[in-house]
C-alpha positions in Angstrom: 154.0 262.3 115.9 150.3 263.0 117.3 151.2 266.3 118.2 152.5 266.9 114.8 149.7 265.5 112.9 147.1 267.6 115.1 149.1 270.6 114.4 149.4 269.6 111.0 146.3 268.6 109.8 144.0 270.8 112.3 145.9 273.9 111.1 145.2 273.4 107.4 141.5 272.6 108.7 141.1 275.9 110.3 142.4 277.7 107.2 139.6 275.8 105.5 137.1 276.9 107.7 138.2 280.1 108.1 138.0 280.7 104.2 134.0 279.5 104.6 133.6 282.5 106.8 135.1 284.7 104.4 132.3 283.8 102.2 129.4 286.6 101.6 126.3 284.9 100.2 122.6 286.3 99.7 121.2 283.2 100.8 121.3 281.2 103.8 123.7 278.4 104.8 124.8 276.4 107.5 127.0 273.6 108.5 126.7 269.9 109.2 128.5 269.3 112.6 128.7 265.4 112.1 130.7 266.0 108.4 132.5 269.0 109.9 134.1 266.8 112.5 135.1 264.4 109.9 136.9 266.6 108.1 138.6 267.9 110.5 139.6 263.5 111.3 140.7 263.1 107.5 143.0 266.2 107.6 144.7 265.0 110.7 144.8 261.3 109.9 146.1 262.2 106.1 149.0 264.3 107.7 150.0 261.7 110.3 150.1 258.9 107.7 152.6 261.2 105.7 154.9 262.3 108.7 155.2 258.3 109.4 156.2 257.8 105.4 159.2 260.3 106.1 159.7 259.3 109.8 163.3 258.1 110.8 165.6 259.2 108.2 166.9 262.5 108.1 166.7 262.8 104.0 164.0 260.7 102.9 164.2 259.3 99.1 162.2 260.2 96.3 159.7 257.4 96.7 159.1 258.5 100.5 158.6 262.4 99.3 156.3 261.5 96.5 154.3 259.0 98.9 154.1 261.6 101.7 152.6 264.0 99.3 150.6 262.4 97.8 148.9 260.8 101.0 149.0 264.3 102.6 147.5 265.9 99.2 144.8 263.5 98.5 144.0 263.9 102.4 143.8 267.9 102.6 141.9 267.7 99.1 138.8 265.0 100.8 138.8 267.3 104.0 138.2 270.4 101.8 135.5 268.6 99.7 134.0 266.8 102.9 134.3 270.5 104.5 132.0 271.8 101.5 129.5 269.1 101.6 129.0 270.0 105.3 127.5 272.8 104.4 124.2 272.6 104.2 122.1 275.4 102.1 118.8 275.9 99.6 120.8 273.8 96.8 123.3 271.3 96.2 127.0 271.6 95.0 129.3 270.4 92.0 132.4 271.0 90.6 133.9 272.1 87.3 136.3 269.6 86.2 138.6 272.0 85.6 139.2 273.8 89.2 138.8 270.5 90.5 141.6 268.6 89.4 144.0 271.7 89.6 142.9 272.2 93.3 143.9 268.4 94.0 146.8 268.9 91.9 148.1 271.9 94.2 147.0 270.3 97.6 149.6 267.3 96.5 152.3 269.5 94.9 151.8 271.9 98.1 152.3 268.4 100.8 155.4 267.4 98.6 157.1 270.6 98.7 156.1 270.9 102.5 157.9 267.9 103.3 161.0 268.7 100.7 161.4 272.1 102.7 160.9 270.8 105.9 164.2 269.2 105.5 166.2 271.6 103.5 165.1 274.7 105.6 167.8 275.1 108.3 168.2 278.8 108.8 165.8 280.8 110.5 164.8 283.1 107.2 164.4 279.8 105.1 161.8 278.6 107.7 159.8 282.3 106.8 159.9 281.5 103.3 159.2 278.1 103.3 156.1 279.3 105.7 154.6 281.5 103.1 154.9 279.2 100.3 152.9 276.7 102.0 150.5 279.1 103.3 150.2 280.4 100.0 150.0 277.0 98.2 146.9 276.1 100.8 145.3 279.1 100.1 145.7 278.3 96.3 144.0 274.6 96.9 140.7 275.8 98.5 140.2 278.7 96.4 140.8 276.9 93.6 138.5 274.5 95.7 136.0 277.7 95.8 136.2 278.4 92.2 135.5 275.2 91.4 132.0 275.3 93.6 128.9 275.3 91.5 125.3 275.8 93.4 122.1 274.7 91.8 119.7 276.3 94.0 116.2 275.0 94.5 113.2 277.2 93.5 112.6 279.4 96.8 115.4 281.4 98.6 114.9 282.7 102.1 115.5 286.7 102.4 118.4 286.4 105.2 121.7 285.1 103.6 125.0 284.3 105.0 126.5 282.0 106.9 125.4 280.8 110.9 128.8 282.4 111.9 128.6 282.2 115.8 129.1 278.6 116.6 131.9 278.1 113.5 133.9 281.1 114.7 134.1 279.9 118.4 135.0 276.2 116.9 137.4 277.4 114.7 139.1 280.2 117.2 139.1 277.6 119.7 140.5 275.3 117.5 143.0 277.1 115.9 144.4 278.9 119.4 144.7 275.0 120.9 146.7 273.8 118.0 149.0 276.9 118.6 149.7 275.9 121.6 150.1 272.4 121.3 152.7 273.1 118.4 154.4 275.1 121.2 154.3 272.4 124.1 155.5 269.8 121.0 158.3 271.8 120.2 159.7 272.6 123.8 159.4 269.0 124.6 161.4 267.7 121.1 163.8 270.3 122.4 164.4 268.7 125.8 164.2 265.1 124.6 167.0 266.1 122.0 169.4 268.1 124.7 169.0 265.1 126.6 169.5 262.9 124.0 172.8 264.6 123.1 174.1 264.9 126.6 173.3 261.1 126.9 175.2 260.0 123.4 178.1 262.7 124.0 178.9 260.6 127.6 178.3 257.4 125.8 181.0 258.4 123.1 183.3 259.7 125.8 183.1 256.5 128.0 183.9 254.7 124.3 186.8 256.4 123.6 188.3 256.4 127.2 187.8 252.2 126.7 189.5 252.3 122.9 192.4 254.6 124.8 193.3 251.5 127.8 192.6 248.6 124.7 195.3 250.4 122.7 197.5 250.8 125.9 196.8 247.3 126.6 198.3 246.1 123.4 200.9 248.1 123.5 202.1 246.4 126.5 202.5 243.2 124.4 204.4 244.7 121.5 206.1 247.7 121.1 206.3 248.5 118.1 202.2 248.5 118.1 201.6 252.0 119.3 202.8 254.2 116.6 201.8 251.8 114.2 198.5 251.6 115.2 198.1 255.9 115.6 199.7 256.0 111.9 197.3 253.7 110.3 194.3 255.2 111.9 194.9 258.5 110.1 196.2 257.4 106.7 192.7 255.0 106.6 190.7 258.0 107.7 192.3 259.7 104.7 191.9 257.3 102.5 188.1 257.2 103.4 187.7 260.6 103.2 189.4 260.4 99.8 187.5 258.0 98.7 184.2 259.6 99.5 183.0 257.8 102.3 181.7 260.9 104.1 183.2 262.7 107.1 181.5 260.6 109.7 182.6 257.3 108.6 186.0 258.3 108.1 185.7 259.6 112.1 184.7 256.0 112.7 187.5 254.8 111.2 190.1 257.2 113.2 188.8 256.1 116.4 188.4 252.5 115.7 191.2 251.4 113.4 194.0 251.4 116.3 192.1 248.5 117.8 192.4 246.3 114.5 195.2 244.3 116.2 194.1 244.1 119.5 193.5 240.3 119.4 197.3 240.0 119.4 197.1 240.3 123.2 195.6 236.8 122.6 198.8 235.5 120.9 201.7 233.9 122.9 205.0 235.8 123.3 207.0 233.4 121.3 205.0 234.0 118.3 204.2 237.6 118.6 208.1 238.4 119.4 209.5 236.0 117.2 212.6 237.7 115.3 212.1 235.2 112.6 210.0 234.0 110.1 206.6 231.9 111.3 206.1 228.1 111.0 202.6 227.1 109.3 201.7 226.2 112.6 202.6 229.8 114.0 201.0 231.3 111.3 197.7 229.6 111.5 197.7 230.5 115.4 198.8 234.1 114.6 195.8 234.4 112.0 193.4 234.0 114.9 193.9 237.4 116.2 191.5 238.4 114.0 188.7 236.3 115.5 190.1 237.1 118.9 190.3 240.9 118.4 186.5 240.5 116.8 185.3 238.1 120.1 187.2 240.9 122.4 185.2 244.1 120.8 181.8 242.9 119.8 178.6 242.3 122.0 178.9 245.8 123.9 176.2 247.5 122.0 178.6 250.7 121.7 178.4 251.6 118.0 182.3 252.6 118.2 183.3 249.4 119.4 181.3 247.1 117.1 182.7 248.8 114.5 186.2 248.3 115.6 185.3 244.6 116.1 184.1 244.5 112.0 187.5 245.8 111.5 189.4 243.5 113.7 187.6 240.5 111.9 187.7 241.6 108.2 190.9 243.6 108.1 193.1 240.5 106.6 190.2 239.4 104.2 191.8 240.0 100.8 189.7 241.1 97.4 190.4 237.8 95.6 188.8 235.4 98.3 192.4 234.6 99.5 192.3 236.1 103.2 191.2 235.3 106.2 189.3 234.3 108.4 186.2 233.5 106.4 187.9 234.0 102.8 185.8 236.7 102.1 185.9 238.0 98.6 185.2 241.5 96.7 182.3 244.2 98.3 181.2 241.1 100.6 184.1 242.1 102.8 183.2 245.6 104.7 183.9 249.0 103.7 186.3 249.6 106.8 188.0 246.4 106.4 189.4 247.1 102.9 190.4 250.5 103.7 192.5 249.5 107.2 193.9 246.4 104.8 195.5 248.9 102.5 196.5 251.4 105.3 197.9 248.6 107.6 200.0 247.2 104.8 201.2 250.4 103.5 202.5 251.2 107.3 203.9 248.0 108.2 206.1 247.7 104.6 207.8 251.2 105.3 208.7 250.1 109.1 211.4 248.5 110.3 211.3 245.4 112.2 213.4 242.9 113.8 212.4 240.8 111.2 213.0 242.9 108.2 214.0 246.1 107.0 211.7 249.0 106.0 210.6 249.1 102.2 211.4 252.1 100.0 208.7 254.5 99.5 208.8 253.1 95.4 209.0 249.8 96.3 205.4 250.1 98.4 203.9 252.3 95.6 205.1 249.1 93.1 203.7 246.3 95.5 200.4 248.4 95.9 200.1 248.4 92.3 200.6 244.7 92.0 198.2 243.9 94.5 195.4 245.9 93.0 192.5 243.5 92.5 194.2 241.0 94.3 195.1 241.7 97.9 193.1 245.2 98.1 189.7 247.1 96.4 191.1 247.8 93.1 189.1 251.7 93.4 190.4 252.5 96.8 194.0 251.2 95.6 193.5 253.5 92.8 192.7 256.7 95.1 195.6 255.8 97.2 197.6 255.6 94.7 196.7 259.0 93.1 197.3 260.2 96.3 200.6 258.7 97.6 202.8 261.7 98.1 199.8 263.0 101.1 200.0 259.3 102.7 203.8 259.5 103.1 203.4 263.0 104.4 200.3 261.8 106.9 202.6 258.9 107.9 205.2 261.2 109.3 208.4 259.0 108.0 208.6 260.5 104.3 212.5 260.8 104.5 213.0 257.7 106.2 211.2 256.2 103.5 212.8 257.6 100.9 216.1 256.3 101.5 215.7 253.0 102.7 217.2 250.2 100.3 215.4 247.9 98.2 214.4 244.7 99.3 211.3 242.6 100.3 210.0 241.6 103.2 210.6 238.5 105.2 208.1 235.4 103.2 206.1 234.0 106.4 207.0 237.0 108.8 204.5 238.6 111.0 204.2 241.1 108.5 202.4 239.1 106.1 200.7 237.6 108.8 
């Protein structure tokens, strides 16, 4: 942040004083070192605050962009006019209102555009164009400010004119070269840091995926039906998330985390988990604890994927109307991942043959989902699912079996509905 603020603010400051060096005057000019240093600090501080406003997000909001642009624009304008006050000449300065206001508007607009372009220029040629636009805009600020300047001379003007260039030239040249070096060093350090961070992220993700795979294998040891079910469910839920517009990243997380939705069943006794018939009320209550068991097993690791899986494990049996478990959450208070997995879980379970029930037909499952929309399931997600029902059947990979299955209902009180 410090390097970025020094590079951006200092470069704009250098441009200002290079512009001052370009002035040809028939009267003597010098500069006040104290005000010159203050103008440099103003530019750096304003740029630092502006960068802080948009830091920490890949897509700053309009409010952030406008706030950063306003801060930096006003700061750069303040730097310019402080630098002008640093000039020592045989007269006083004032500014015409029109060009003065125009220079400030250019500064704010240029700064806002800079932050917007920095988030949208991905290719090298785009960065070149962005740099040219910003260079022109900052020059526009400077020369609009110069055009606004009116010098009121005193009674006498010395014969020798011009600005004392040697000290200012050395100062500006030194600052500019130093800033260029700083920018290169900061860029190299940032790249090294990004590469190291990406390497660590990849290692952590690979480790997490290995853990997920082994936990899924542990679940299969308890229930043979689990293996294929969790694979199908994950693919169906991931596709539903994509179709619902959640974004590729969220859908990918669903694909990797959803297989652990029922991992808590490893804590359910075999006499209940593997029971071929309907569950008693007491057994049903015990079966329902698998959501909390799964959440406790997966949460607290500090690994984002496992924490996400813990959320799914806890909430995939919640219902839109609040009649689900374990917390009786209602509507959008149920996490989106839980709502997505709930539909995919019931869809696959109803189409599957179990020792305690036969497989439903595709038409029966479609009718059931439509009937439970707004009660068991999120109505918007259900609408998306039903609009793409044939694709979901294909993804599941058992389309033919589902289509030839006879009509009927699952066993009430069985593990399917639990």
